[in-house]
Each structure stands twice: as structure tokens, then as C-alpha cells.
C-alpha positions in Angstrom: 85.9 87.0 109.4 87.0 86.3 113.0 85.6 88.5 115.8 88.5 89.9 117.8 87.3 90.2 121.4 89.3 92.5 123.6 89.8 91.8 127.4 87.7 94.8 128.6 84.0 93.9 128.6 81.1 96.1 129.8 78.2 94.8 131.8 75.2 97.1 131.9 72.6 97.0 134.6 69.4 99.1 134.3 68.6 100.6 137.7 65.8 102.5 139.4 67.7 104.0 142.3 71.2 105.1 141.2 72.3 106.4 144.6 71.5 103.1 146.3 73.1 101.1 143.5 76.3 103.2 143.6 76.4 102.9 147.4 76.1 99.1 147.2 78.7 98.5 144.4 81.2 101.2 145.6 80.8 101.2 149.3 79.7 97.7 150.1 81.5 95.6 147.4 84.4 98.0 147.1 84.4 98.7 143.4 86.1 101.8 142.2 84.1 104.4 140.2 85.6 105.0 136.7 83.1 107.7 135.6 81.9 110.2 136.9 84.3 110.4 139.8 84.2 112.3 143.0 80.5 113.2 143.1 78.9 113.7 146.5 75.5 112.5 145.2 74.9 110.1 142.3 71.1 110.2 142.5 70.7 112.3 139.4 73.2 110.5 137.2 72.0 108.5 134.2 75.3 106.6 133.7 77.9 105.4 136.2 80.9 103.1 135.4 82.6 101.0 138.0 85.8 99.0 137.6 85.9 95.2 137.9 89.4 94.3 136.9 89.5 94.4 133.1 85.7 94.8 133.0 83.3 97.7 133.5 80.0 97.5 135.4 77.9 100.3 134.0 74.8 101.4 135.9 72.2 102.9 133.5 69.5 105.0 135.3 65.9 105.1 134.4 64.7 101.5 134.9 61.0 101.4 135.6 60.6 97.7 136.5 62.0 95.0 138.7 64.9 93.2 136.9 64.3 89.7 135.4 65.8 86.7 137.3 67.7 85.3 134.3 71.1 86.9 135.0 73.6 87.0 137.8 76.9 88.7 138.3 79.5 86.6 140.2 82.3 88.4 142.1 85.4 86.4 143.2 86.6 87.1 146.7 89.5 85.8 148.8 87.6 85.3 152.1 84.0 84.4 151.4 82.9 84.3 155.1 84.2 87.8 155.8 82.8 89.2 152.5 79.4 87.7 153.2 79.4 89.1 156.7 80.3 92.6 155.4 77.5 92.5 152.8 74.9 91.3 155.3 76.0 94.0 157.8 75.3 96.6 155.1 71.6 95.4 155.0 71.7 93.1 152.0 70.0 89.7 152.3 72.2 86.9 151.2 71.7 83.1 151.2 74.0 81.0 153.3 77.3 79.9 151.8 77.0 76.6 150.0 79.4 74.4 147.9 79.3 74.4 144.1 79.7 71.1 142.2 83.5 71.5 142.3 83.4 72.2 146.1 84.1 75.9 145.8 81.9 78.1 148.1 79.3 80.5 146.8 76.6 82.8 148.4 73.9 84.5 146.4 72.0 87.8 147.0 70.2 90.6 145.3 71.4 94.2 145.1 69.1 97.1 146.2 67.3 97.1 142.8 66.8 93.4 142.8 69.7 92.3 140.4 71.0 88.9 141.3 74.7 88.7 142.3 76.9 86.2 144.0 80.2 86.0 145.8 82.4 83.0 145.4 85.9 81.8 146.2 88.1 79.3 144.3 89.3 77.9 147.7 87.6 74.6 148.1 86.1 74.0 151.6 86.8 77.7 152.5 83.8 77.9 154.8 
């Protein structure tokens, strides 16, 4: 039997502070909320879904500990310099932009709950 994988995947992050996480992923990174929409305050939500193209980033409330370091979500951006500046201006610490093995730029950081993320561009020497 062959597994038929559909294009829409779901990534689940277990978070401690839902309001801060929603602010980061929606307001700083610019992801759209799929569910629940149009709430003024997300702090009491246990499940929030954000759109990443054909994928869903689901934030699951109730985490009690700091996330492990063995995962990272990488977002592709057009202008890595501008994207990094915007994220840093929002109060998120990020490493400097560096080239990957193929020459494409990447910069890593941690979201408000400590989940590792990175932004990258496929434009070689774009920084």
C-alpha cells in the first residue's frame, strides 16, 4: 500500500503564551489566521491555526516547558534584509544573516516561547 500525501500539511507548536505567539506569527511574520478569526484577544485560546501557503501552522496552548532545540521552522522571504530588520524591530533576537552551503542567505531566531525559526531567501548573495 502506498501512502498518498496531500499538499496541505500541519505543523503543531505547543505554546505557553498564546497571545504572544499569535502576535509574533500574525503581526510580525504576517501569517493569516485560519481559525478562529477576528478575535480581539487570543490569550484564552487552546488552538489557533495560521496559513503558510498550502500548510497550516497550528498553535496548541497549554505547554508547560521550554521547547526542545531539535526542530526549526524555516520561512522563505523575498527580501531577507528587510524581513530581518522588521523582526528585530518587533523585539525578537535574531542572528546575523549568513550564507548557507549553496550561498543562499539565512538568519535564525527564536519566537517568544523559544521555538527555533529561520528566514531565508533563495537569492544567492542577497545580503
